[in-house]
N, C-alpha and C positions, 0 to 999 in steps of 0.2 A: 503495500499498500503508501509506503515509503517513496518509492522509485515511480509508484503511476505519478503519485503527488506531485514528484521530481519535474516528470516528464511534461504532466498539465501546468505547472505554473511556466517551463521555461518555454514552453509555448505559446502562452498568454504575453510575457515580456517581451518576446522576442517579436510576435504579432504585434505589438502594441507600439513598441516603440520604431517600429516602420512603418507604422501610421502615421503618430504624431511627429517623427521628425524628417517628414516628406523622402520618406522609403529610400534610407541607406543600407538597402540591401538587405537587411538582420533577417530577414523572412526566407531567404535563397537554404536549398536545400549545404551548402557548404558550409555555410553559418549555423544553422538548426543540427546539423550530424553533429558538427565539433562541439555544441554547446550541450546540448547530450549525453556525449562523450563525457564534458566534464561535472556534469553534475553525478553522472553515474559510475566515477571513476574509470572510465576506460576512454581516455581521449584519444590513442592513437586510432580505436575502432571507431570511433565517432569521426576524426578525420578524414578516413578511410572512405567510410559507406557516406558521408557526405559531401567527396569530391566524387564518386561513384554517381550517385544520385543526384549530384550537380551537372552530370553529363545528360544523362536522361530528360531531366525537366529543364533544362537548359531552353529548348525549342517547342517547350510545353507554355503556352500564353493564349490568353481570352483573345478570340478575332472575333468582333460582332458581336452578336446574341450569346456567342456559346460560352460555356464555361469550363474548363481548363478542370483535371484533375489536382487535387490539392499537392501540392511541392510539399508543406509546412507537415501536415499532416503522417505524410505518406510517409516523410522523412524521420518524425520524431518517432513514428511506429517502431517503422525497418529498424532505425540505430538503437534502439531502447529493446527490442528483443534481439540484434545483434551482440549485443555488450549482453542480457542477461543470460541467454540462452549458450553464446563462446561459442555460436554455428557461424560468424563469419559472414559475408558478403551476401553468400548465394541466399541465406534467411532474410536481413534485410531486402532483397530485391526482389524475394516471394512474399512477402507482407507488406511492404511499402505501397506499391500497387493497386493489390484490394482497397487499405486501407484512406489510397488517396480519392480513391474513386467514389468511397463510402462518404466522402467528407465533402466530395463535389456534388453528391446526391442533398447534400443536407445545404447548400448553397443558399439558396431559395430563401428556405424556410429562415435561414439566419439571419438575413435582409433583413425578413418583413416582422423579424421577431425585435427591429429598432423601431418601428410602425408604434409599439405597445407606448411609447414614451413622447406620443404626436400631442392627446390631451393636455398633460402635461408644459409641453412646449407651446402649444395653442394660448394656454393662460398665461404664458409671463412675456407672452408677446403683446397680448393683450392689457396686459399691466404696466406693463414695461419695464419690468425684470430684466436689462440686462446682464448683471453679475448673474443672475438664477441661469439665463441662457447660457454663459462661460462655464458656469459650474456644470450644465446637462449635458456638455461636450463632452470630456472623458467617460461620463457613465454611458451617453448612448456607444460609444467606441467600444466600451469592455462591454457591454450586454450585447454586441454583434462579436465577440471575440471570445466572449468564455464558452460558449458553447461549444466550439471547436475545440478549444482546450479542453475540456471535459471527455469529448468524444477522443482525446490522443490519450488520459489518463486512464478513464475506462476499459479502451482496448489493452493497455497494459496490465493494469488491474486484473481484469475477468479473464484475459488471453495467455499469461507466462505457460502456466500450470497445463493448458491443454492444449496451446500449441506446443511445447517442449513433446509430451506423446505425440500430435502428429508427427515432429519432425524426426523423433527415434522412429518410428513405424518406415518412416517413409523410404523406399530403396536408394542407395546411393548414388546411381544411375541418375535419377531422380535430380539429386541436388548438384551434382556432376553437370546435370545439362541447366540448370539453372543458371550455375556460374558461369556457362558457354552464354545462355541468353541473357545475361550481365550484360555481356560486350556487346551483342548487338543491340542491344538497349540503348548503349551508348552511342553507335552510329546512328541509330535513328533518329536519338535525339541532335547530333548534329547535321544530320541529313535536314533535318526538319527546319533546323535554323537555316545554312544554307539555301535553301527553297526559296524563306524570302528574302535571302541579300544576294543571292546571286545575281551578276550581270556580266553580261561580255568586259568589261571593266576591272571587274572586278574578281574578275576568273584567275587572270594571271597570277595573281597573290596566294590562290591558295594553292596553284601549281610551284610558287615559288618555296612557300612555306611546305609543302611535300617535300622536293626535294631534300631542302637542306636537314630534315629532319629522317627522311627515309636513307638517303646516300650518303651524308655528309654526319649524318648521329649527331646531329649537335640537339641539347636539349631543348624542352620548351621555354625553357627560360631565358635562355640565348638568343634563341627565335625570337621571343618578346622584346628583349632590349634592341634587337635588330630594327623592329619594325617600328619601335618610338622611335630611332635615330635614324631614321627613313622618315619618317612623318615629321619629325626636329626640320629635318635639311626641305622637304616641300612649303613648309611651311615660310621659310626662309628665303629660298629661292621666290617665294609667291610674294613675299611683300617687297623685294626687290624689282616684281615685275610691275607690282604694284606703282611703288616709288616713282619708276622707270614710267611708266603710262600717265604716271602726275604731272611732272617733269612736263614731259613733252606735252602734255597738254596747257600748261602754265605758260610754257614757253610761246606756242601758238597765240595764245592770248595777248602777250604782250607784245608780239609784233605785229597782229591784229590794232592793239590801240594805238602803237607807233606810228603805226600809217595812219 
């Protein structure tokens, strides 16, 4: 129960900070997994699971009226079970996706739950109680986030013993298959992200990165640093071009007025 409470509290705090501080990415799987690892005493597993689930959920986002699987709940539950049961990332992937889909199905009721405060807010507006409205803002936010955190905590509290029995009865070939599927899901996440970003102009950078990684064996950090340096070069060259164009324009205006 203590572990379930810690998971629930962590999810609530991370989501609350993400909403109130202009989305500083505290609700991303990498951060959520790491935070769950810290509160449950296994930071290494938390970081590994969070990083792997970040690749899966990286390309998952709300487009139009669609509601994507909830990455926070999925990561929290998957990471918690991976640490509690000690079965690694395969268990995390097996449980994260169902948990995220369950939370996805609760999205509309959770949003509607905030409307319960509408009569109170209307009275405050009618009475000109602006300080009361300021106090209501965090309460309304907490009302929407509390059920999601409770879902994560309840899943951990009720499911650990049952899930452990299920995992023990699963054949090893299935767990090995989940490990392979984990790698495939990461590729799918990147593919979804590339599908939205892919253009002929940007395609060349993808292949440059692929060559640097596959043939020159550069680590991702080195490739990222090279990318940052190239952006700086483009920025400097772009400024020089803009200044030159501005200088030519002002020179032409001076000659015009000199005539």
